[in-house]
N, C-alpha and C positions, 0 to 999 in steps of 0.2 A: 347689377345695380345694388346697391345696399342702401337700407335705410335703417338711420340713429336718431336719435335724440341728444340735442347740444343745449342745456339750459332751457330745458322745456320747449325748446323747437326742432319740431321734425325736419330732417332734413334729409335727402336722397341724393348720392353721389355716385360715380363709380369704383367698383369694388379696385382697392389700391391705395384710394385717396388717402392722404394724410388727415389726422383729426384737425389739423390746422387748417388745412385748406378746406375741408367741410365746414369747419365754423365758420370762415371768410363767406363760403358762399350763403351761407346762412345768415350773415349780416352780424356776426357776432366777433369781438376783436380780443384775441389771445396775445398778450405782449412778448416781444422778441426781441433779443439784440443780433441774433447772428442767422436769423433766417433770410433767404430772397430767392424767390421762385425760379430763379435761372439756377441756384445751384442745388446740389446733392445735400438732404437735412444733415444737420452735424450736430445739433443738441450740446453747444458749447456752453450758452448763458444760462441755462435750466428755467427761465423766467417764464418758457411756455409750458411748464407742468399743468396737469390736469387732473381732476379725479373721476376716473372712471367705473361706472358698475355693469358688469356682466357676468351673469351663471352665480349671481348672488353674490359676488363678491367687490368690493371696490378697493384699485390701488392707484396709485399716484404713477404717471408717466409723461415723458415730453411730449407733447400735440405735433411736434412738427416731423418726427421721423416714425412714427408709433401709425399704423394703417386703421382704419375705421373696419368694424366688425357689425353684420347684422343684428340690429337690437341694442346695440350699445348704448349706454347713457352718459353723458358728458358732463360735469359739472365745471365750469372755469373760473369762478371767482367766489368760492368758498371762504368762510373767515380764515380757515387752516392755509388755502393758497396765497391768499394775499399778505398773511402774517411771513410766510416764506419765502414769498418775491421781496418783500421790504427786508428781509433777511440778506438774499441774494443781491440787491442793487446796495446796500450798505457794504457787504464784503466787495463790490468792485469801488465802492467810494473810497475803501480804505485805503489805496493806493494811487488812486487819481486826483490828479491836481486840481483844488478848487478855485478855479480861476475863470469862471463861466463870464463875468463882466468884461473881461478883456479876451476871450477865446472867439476867434472868428468863426466857430462853430455853434457861437451861441445862438439860441432862436432857431437852428437847424438840427439840432443834439439830440439821438431819441434817448441818451442816457439822462440827458439834462429832462426832457419830457416826461420820464415815468418816475424821476425821483420827485418831481412835481406834483405827479399824477398820484403816487403813492404816499405823499404828504411825508417826506424823511427830513425832520430838521435837526436831528443829529446823531453822531453813529454811536454804535453800543459799544465800540472798541477802539483802541488806540490806532490811530493813521501810523502809516508807515510811508516813507518818502523813496523814489527811485529818481535817477538822475539820468536822462539820456541826452545827447546833444542834438539839437534841431538841425535837420540837415537839409539844405536847400541848391544840393549840387546836382539834382535831377534836372532835366527840361521839364517844364510846366507843374511840376510835381514837390510840394514840400511834404517832409517827414516829421513826425514831431510825436516818437513813442512814450514821451512822457504821459500822453492822453492816452495811450491803447489800452483797450478792454480785452485783447487774446480773443476776440471773435472769431478770427480767420479769416473773415470773409474777402478780405483783398487776395489772400493767396489763393483763396479757393475759387475766384472770380479769373484770375491769373491762368489755374490752371486747368479749369473744368470748363470755361467757357473762350477766352482767350489763346490758351495754348499754349502760351509764353515759358510757364515754369519760371518766371523771373524773380518771384520774392516767394520767402521761405520764413519760416520760425527758427531764429539761431539762440544759442545761448539757452540756459533752464532757469526753472523757478521764478524767484522774483526777476531776475536780470535777463530771460526771454524779450527777444521783441523781434517786429518783424524788418527784414533785411535783405539786400542781395547778397549774394558770396563775397566775402572779405569787405561788404560796407562799399562795394564802388557803387558810381552813380547808376542809374537806370540806363539799359541797353535794351529798349522793347521796342514793341508798335505804339508807345506814348498814347494809348487811348483813353487814359483817365479812368478805367472802370475801377482801378482801385479807390480812388480818390471819390468816386461817387457812392459806392456801396458802404464806406466806412461809417460807422452808425454815430461817433463822435468827430473828434477835429483832428485825429491823429495821422491822418493821410487827406490832403487837401490840395486842391488847384492853387497854385501861386498865386494867380490872377486875383483871387477873391480875397486874399490874405489881407489886411487893412485897408480893404476896397468898401465891403459894404456886407451890413447882416443882411441874414435872410428877412425880416420882417420890413428893411428898408428898399428891399426891390420890388419893382414892378414887372410882374411874368408875363411871357407871350409865347403860345404854342405856334409855332410854323413847321416847315418842312426844311430839312437840310437842301442846299444849291449844289453840293457837289456830286455823288455819283446817283445811279437810279434805284436806290434800294428805297429811298422815301421815307427816312428815318425822322421823327418827330424831334424836334428841338425846342426845349424850352428856354428862351432867351431871357435873362435877369437883368433888370436896366434900373440902374439907379440914376436919379434926375433924368438926363437926355442920353446918357452914355450906356451901351451895352459893357456888363463887366464878369456875367458869367453865364456860362451855357453849360445845361443839364438835360436829361430828358426822361420825362415820365415814366413810369412802371408799368402804367395801362395802355401805351403806346404799344403801334405793332411790331418794335423793334425791342419792347420791353425794358426800355430803358439802356439800354447798350448805344455806344455811340464810338465811333475810331476817332482817331487823331483828327481828323479833317472837319470830322462835325463839331467835337466838342473845342478844338483849339485852332481851327483853321479860319474862323471868320473874322479876323481883324482887318483884313481885305477890304472892309466895309469903312475903314477909317483911312486907308492908304491916305498918303501926302500926294501920290501919284493918280489919285483918280482924276478923271475930266471934270472940269466944274463949269466951262462955259463951252458953245457950239462955236467950232475953226472951219474956217473957210480960207483957200488957200488964195492968196493974193500976192503977186509979183512973187512967185514961187515958195513963199513960205507959208505956214497955216497961222492963221493968226484970230484971235479970239473975237467973238462976234455977238449980237444980242440973240434970243431964240427966234424973233420973228424975221430976222434979215436970213441967217442959216434957214429956217423952213422956207421961207418964200423962194430963195435961191433955190434950194433942193426940187421944189415943185415945179419951179420955172424951167430948169435943165432938166428934169425926167421927161416933163412935157414937151418940151422941144424935139427930144431925141424921138418920143412916140410920134409925133406929127411927122417929122421928115424921114423918120425909116420903118415906122411902125413898132407895136407893143414888142413882136419878136427880136427885135433888136436891144431889147432890155433885158436883164434877167436878175433873180433875186437868190441870197443865199441865207436862211434863216439858221436857227440854232436851236438844240434841245436844251437850251437853257431857258428860255422863253416858256411863259405860262402856257397853259391850253387856250385861253382866252386869245393870249397874244398871238399865239401861234395860226390859231383860226383866224381871227383878224389879218393878219400877214398875209395868210392865204388869199383871203377874197380882196386884199389891195392889191398883191400882186397880179393875179388873174382877172380882176375887173377893171379897178383903176389905172394899173400898168399896162393890162391887156397881154401879157406875157404869160407863155406857158412855160418859161424856164425856172424851175423852183426846184431848190435842192437844201440839203443840210447835212453836215457831218462828213462833208469831204465826199459824199456819196458811198461810204463804204461802210462805215460805221453801223449802220442799220440793214445791210445785207443777209444777216444772218436769220432775220427775221422777217422781211420781206421777200426775198428770193429763198431762203432755208425753209423755215416752218411752214408760211403761208400755204406753200403750193401743195404740201404735203397734209398738212393738219385743216386748214380752213383759215386761222388767223395769225396776223403776224405779230404774235405775241406769247410769251411763256405760259406754261400750262396750268401752274401751281402758284400756292401760295409758299414764300420763302420759309416761313415757319416751320413748313413740312419737311424740308431737307432732313431734320434732327430726327426724324421718325424713320427715314428709308434705310431698308437692311443693306444696302449697298448704294454707295455715292460714286458714279462715274463721271470723272473731272475730265473734259477734254478742252485742253489749252486754257485751263481754268485755274489761274494762280492766284485764288482769292484774297490771299494774303496782302497781295500787292493792289489788286483791284476793289475787291469788293470784302474789307474785312467784318462785316457784320453779317455777311454770307456766310465768309469761313469759319466765324463761329459756329454756325448751325452743323458745320461738317465736324468741326472740335467735339461738339455733344452728341452727335450722330456716334463718334467713334470712340466715346470716351469709355473709363472703366468698367461701368457696369452695364456695357449694352456689346452685342456682338456683331454689329455692324461694320460693314470694311468699307475703304476709300479707293478708288482702282484709278491711278492717276495716270493719263496719258498725255505726254508734254515732252517738249524740247528742251524744258527747262526743269532742272531740280528744286520743285515748289517746298516751302515748308510741310505742305500736306503730305509731301514723300514720307514724313516722320510717322503719320498717323497710321493705325491699323489698316492693313490693304495690300494691295499690289499694286507696282511701279512698271510702265511701259513706257521708255525715253525711245523718243524717236528722234529722225531728223527733222529739221524744222519746214513748217509747210506741210507736211506728212502726216499731222495728228487724224484728218478724216479716211487716210488710207488704213489707218489701223483699225479703226470704227466697221469699215466696211470689211476689213479683215474677219474682225469679230462677228461681223453678220452672216458672213461666208461661211465660218466655222458654225456658227448657230443652225442655220436651215440646213447644212450637211449632216451634222449630228442629230436633226430633230428635235432640237431644242425649242424651237417658235411654238408660240399658243395656235394649234391650228384653229381653234373655234374662235378667237379673236380676228385672224386673219380673214376666215371666212364671213364672217359677219359684218366686220366694219373695214376692212381694205380692198382697195382695188390695185391692180397690177403687180400681184405677187410674182406672177412667170416671168415676166419683163425683169424685174429685179432680180429673181435668181438668174436669169440668163446674162444680165451684165455684170453679175461677180464671178463668173468665170475664171477671169486672170487673177483674181483676189483670194487665190489660195493660201491659207498661214503660212508656207514655205516661200510664196512669192512675196507676200507683204514682208515678211521677216528680212528678205532678203533688200527689198527698196526701202525700210524704214529702219531697221537695225533692233527691232525689238526680237525677245526671244520666242521663239515659237511655241513652247510650250505652255510659257505664261502668257502668252496671247489665247491660246484654247482655253486655258483656265480660268483668265477674266473674262471671257466670252461666254464661258457656262456659268460662271458665279454669277455675272449680271442677269442671264436669262432665266435661271432656276430661284433668283431670289422672291421672296412675296411680294416686295416693294422696291422699286429702284428708281432712283433720279440720274437725269443727265444734267451737268450743268457747263456751260460755255462762255467763258469772259473775256480772256485775253484774248482771244479770236477777233473779239469787236475791233482791237487797236490793231492788229496784223492785216493791212490789207491783202486780197487778193481770194482767200480761201474759206471766210466764215461763212458764206452760204454753202460751200459743199460739206464744211462740218455738221451746219445745222441739219442739212437734209439727212445725212448719215445719223445724225442722232434720231431724227425723226423715225426713220427707218427701224431703227432700233429698238425704238420705244414701243412703236407699233405692231412689229411682228413679236414681239414676248410679252403684247397685253400689258406692258407698263405705261399705259395712258388713261384718262379719265379716273383716277381713283387716286387715295390720298397717299403721300409720300411716294409719288411716282412724276412721269413726264417729263419735260425738258425744260429747262432755263437757259434764255441766251440774256445775259446781264448785260446791257447798254453801260457807255461811259457817265454819260451826262445825266443830271437830275430828271429832265422831262425826256427822256428817250423814245419811252413808248409813247407819250402825249404826242409828240412831234410827228409819227407816224400815224397816229389816231386823227391828228388834223389835217393830214395831208402836206406836210411839208415834203413830198417827193415828185421826181419829175412824173408829171401827168398825175398826180395825185390828187384827188377829191378828199373831204371829209370822211370818215369812216371806212377806209381799206376799200374805196372805188375809185375808177380813174375814167378820165375825158374819153376813154374807149368804150364805156358804158353810157349808152345815148339816154335811157331812163334817168341815171343818177345826174348825167347833167342836166338835163330838164329841171330835174328838183332842184338842185343847185341855184341853177339862174333864175328859179320861181322865186326860192328864201334870199337870195341877194339882189333881186331886180335888177339884173345886169347879165349881159352875154359874156360868155368867157371863150378862149381862143380852144379849138377844137384838136388843134395837132398836138403830138406827143412833145413833151418838153425833153431837153436836153439836160442831164446829170453836170454834176460838178466837172469831169474830165470835158466832157463835150461843150461847156460855158467857157471855160479856160482855152480850148482850142478855137472857139468860135471867135473869142474877143480876141486873140493874138492875131487872126485872121481878119477882123476889123467887121464880121458880122454881128458881132453883139457889141454896141457903143458906149452902153451905159451899166452899171452892176451896183444894185443895192445890198451891201453886208450886213447883217445884223447879229451880233454877239459871236462872232467866228474871225479866226485868225489865221487865214488859208496859209499867209506867207510861211509861219512858223510850224504849223499844225498838218497842214493838208500833205499827202505824198506829192513828191515832184516839185521840190521849190522852184526850181528854176521854171519851171513851166507857170507855176503861179504869178512869180514876180514879172515875168514876160508878158504874162495875158494883163494883169492888172496895170501895167508900164502903157500898156496898148490901149487903153478904154479913154473914150472922149469926157466921161464922166462916172466917178467914182465916190460913193455915199459910204461911211462907215457909222455903224452905230454900237457903242459900244461904252464900257466902262473905265477903259484906261487907253493910252496911245499907244497901241500895239505897232507891231512890222507892218502890218496891212494898213491900221489907222494913217501912218507917217507915209503912205503914198497917196492917202484921200484927197479928193477936192474939197469934200465936206465931212468932217466929223461930229457927229452928234452925241453927246453924253446922256448917258441914261442910269434909272436908279437902280440900285442892287435888290436881291431877294428879300432882305430886312426890311426895304422900304415900300413895298408895295403887297398887293393882294392878289389872289388869284388861285387856280388851282394846279397841282403837278399830278401825271399818272405815274405810278413807280412802275417798276418792271414786275412786278407781280399784278398789274392793272387794277392796283388801286388807287381811286381818286381823291386826293386831301387837299386841304385848303392850305393857302399861303396867306399867312397875315402880317400886315406891316407892323414892324418892331418900333423903326424909327422915323420920324418927319423926315421928308425930303428936303433936300437943300434947291440949289439951281436945278439940278437934272428932271427930267421927265421919266415918267415910265415908258417903255417899248409901245406899249398900248397909246398913251396920249401922242405918241409921235407919230404911229400910223395913222389914226383918226385926224390931226391935223394937217398930215400931207394927203390924205383924201379931200378934205374940206377946201384944200388951195387947189388941188387938181379937177375940181369941179364933180366930186361924189358925194353931193347933201345928203343921200339919202343913207350913204354908210355911217350913221349916226347911232350909239348906243346911249339908254339912260343908266346903264350899269354893268358890272360884271354879271349880275344875276339873269339879265337880258342875253348877254352872248351865251352864258352857259345854257339857258333855255333854248337858244336857235340852236346851238352846238348838239342837244339832247335830240332835237326835230330832226337833224341830218344826220348824226351817227347812229346808228340803230344800238349798239350794246350801251350809250350812254343815256337811253330813252328813260331810266328811272334816276337819272342823276340829276340833282338840283342844290342850289345852295345850302338850302334848310336841311339836307339830308347829311353835309360832310363835317359835322361835328366828330370829335373823338378820332377813332382810327380811320374815317373814311369810308368809302365804298368802292366795293372791287366789282369792275365790269366784266361779263354782262351783266346788266340792271336793267330790268324790261319795264318796271312800273314803279310808283313809289310807295308800293307795298314790298317788292322784291329787294331782300338784304344784298344782292348782289351774288356773285357766283366765285366761289374761291379756287374751283377745279374746272378748266376746262374739259368738255369733251366727256361728260361723264353720261350723255345723252348721245345724241348725233351729231356727227361733223356738220360745218354749215351747209355744204353742199352733198348732204347724206353719207358718203362714204370718204373714210381718208383715204388718200393717194400716195401709195409707195414709189417712189420717184427712183428710176435707174440709176446705177451707179456711174461714174465718168470712167473713159478709161483709165487702165493703171498709169498713174504719173512718173515720169524719170526724175532720179535726182539733178538738181541742177549743176550744170557742169560751167567751171570758167577757171580755165588755165592760169596759173600763177595767182588765184584769189583763194586759198584754202580756208577759209576761215567764214561759217554760217553769220550773219548778222540778224542777230534778234532785236528789234525795236521792243520795249518793256514799259509797263506803267511801273510808279512807285507808290508803297503806301501811303509816303507823305505828301504824293502830288494828284494832281487830276486836271488832265488837259493842260491848257497855259493858266489859267486862271489862278493857280495856288501860287504860281511863281510871284503873284502880286501879296501873299499875306507875309508880313514879316515874322507871325510865329512860326509857320511851316520853314521857311528860308533859314531859321534861326537853326531848327533842328536838322535839315537837310540843305544847303545851301547852293549845292551843286550837282549836276549829274556826273557820275563817273561811268568809266565803260569796264564792265565786270567780266574777268576772264577764269579760265580755270587754269589752277596751279602747275599742271603740266605744261601745257601751252605757253604760259608766263616763263618757266624756266627755259622750255627748248628756245625762246626768242631773248632770254637775257633781260628781262622785264621785271623791275621790282614796283610795290606798292608805291603810288604817286607819281610814276614813269608819267610825261604827257608821251601819248601815241598819235600817229594819223591812221585813219581807216578810210581806203579809197577801195572804190567799186569799179566795174569793169569799163563803164561810161568814163571813169578818169574824175569823177566828183569824190570831193574827200572833205571830212570832220575833222577836229581834235579834240582828244579829250583825257584825262587822266585816268590812269587803270587801277584797278583795285582787284586782289586776289580773292576770290568767291567760291563757294560750294554750288550757288546756281547755274551759273554754263557749264554744261557738258563739254568733254573736249573736243574741239574743232568749231567753237562756237565763242560769240563774244556778246553781251547782252550791253545793250546801249538806250538808256532813258530817253524818251520823244518828249519831255516836258520842257526842256530847257532850250532858248531859243541862244543862248551862247553856244550851244554845239550844233545846234541846227540840223538834227539827223535826218530831216526828211529832205534833206538836199540828195541822198544815199537813196530813199525810197522810191518806191515803183507801186501804181496803183493795180498794177496787173501782176507783179511778180511778189509773193508771198517770201521767198526764201530767197535773201541776198546774199550775195557772196562776197566778200572784201578780204584786200590784204592790209595787214598790221605793221607798220613799221614805229621803232622809236622815234620821237623829236629831239 
């Protein structure tokens, strides 16, 4: 640590901290137009010049990239510095159009604010004019280089944080501007980071242009409803309409957003949103009032329960419900409906956490904060195409492997992801075999003596059984089974084992059914035997697809699950829950989604309550889903839109979006954060209101709450890791669990001490699998996510559909040439069962030879017709249509 004085204020900071950051810690503001905490210091604007006295000498220097030294005395606002800042601002204004009254950035322009602060009324020299055309050709973004001050922040954030390298300086001197190569429209992630970081109005989001000024907007902080990273959104509203979304720099995501978070929210205004409940009458769905729909739903569910018992009803929830809604839905299902059959996410999206990490480590949760990935010396990406699934987590890998670090990324995947371009190693494997590569690395680490013997002895059980189970996983055998290079496998294993800190990330695996649990088990074993657990910038991350993927697990939306990672097999837990709920619950083990569908097809389940899910379009085995739903006596669907599943329902209940309700979400790194209402609700009700109304109509008057705070307090009483979580504590960036009391700030790193059951359990490896064989079906089908879409919800967002209107099958150019295919051709993909789908084909670098990548977001393709819950590696034949 270093102690210095800034404007007579003593401050102590970590060695290497810049003067600017030290001043910010001391509460002293130094002006700047080119600095952002996400970026490498640049020193372009020269407004942050300060006077530094050290060893009897006083010198001027930029505060942004000069580090502090012990005993340093810094002056930030001397008369000379103020005069020089005024001159610097005048030089910027010399070529800057003085159009503040009509500029869309007025009121939110750092240059304008500084000009007012330093009282510049006139220029000391003649103005010069530049003329650049205003570029509106790109999606979402407008360029007006007449306003550019050449701070370079847009170029730097695109390079250093996003890893896109889409923007650069072109031309020289007065004629230099920010542009793409040859002035083409942007072809990138459309994250909008360049617009958000621009200190003036040179790059802006088109939606705000001519819509509203900074001082006209009412701003509300809430949480993004797409992926599980829990990014904070600041939604700017003019009148009663959202016109602009950004993110505060103080948020856990540091102000960064992806295209879905920044531009994907217009589905809240979609004309296709359900406005009134629907009941099937005379074979068609017809609009009715809420009272009729709720009465009919309660009556039909009660009738089935009375005739056949609670076990003849099942419930499917969603990871898009808030914690409070998921908790109440669990209580409603297990007590009011009396069913043990409760699930979400098709039964596979959470397997990596529940069946993978929990048996080994103790908690079904990722171990560290997302922000720590940037500090890791090695990032091992197991089936983690973060560019497509979790772009803000991808940014952390980009920062970790930046130009001034020595960190490396090890990519183990059956897809050539964009992170393959980062510094590190690539281990391309056959689809569904990523966990085999991980076990091969584990085998080499043990055989070469690279594991941490002390960590294993002190903190793990099951080492001998694990070592014995790995006998078949020799590097040579793994190479033969997966296609990876033997020496690269050995090198990657040694690199991971010997790194001072190393993190493992899994994301794409959560959308490929069948093997996520094995992948997570292998990751946990790797982290445990190398000691990369319980410390900063290490651990294992399994990133769910939906906004509350972690919260849905915490609240027990699982077969036989109770709030707090307990099950109906735990008699003490059952008694505690029954006491809190004031009602008995079914003791039998519940069915998961596949079992529910099989039972519905066999008529042993007669009623199904689906909330926020669309199994017809998104769950594996579409034929089974359609047949099961069509066999039900009663199907009620609660959703925003008339999905394919809702079209089969007897009752459809419209509900509010994330922007119209309150509650909490729990992010992938266990951070419990507040969701705040931005808009007034129309005719739709919140999911919570529907659950409570149905409970009252079905004779459960005790199931009432005075508000969300009471529900959260009840959750804190039943979920031990939420014990210290309360509504009052969730301002700002939220609280990570475990949080034991009101004074506990939460724990961003799990297992820094003991594991919940004392020691971690090393889980034995499964038998070495064989490659899927299917004669006449030569290509592997890889279901994939797209960075412009998330699940099926994004397909209702006009903005995202504008930039990515349809899904296309991606193939390697060698395979396309061999089959005589060209970009844009229609192809038919058929699996060994005879099921087939059609899509247009596109040449891409992502698929390896012998595979075809197809997005699962688009109902028009219906990819789940080809998928199977049990089989991650599906083989297909491709024919030109």
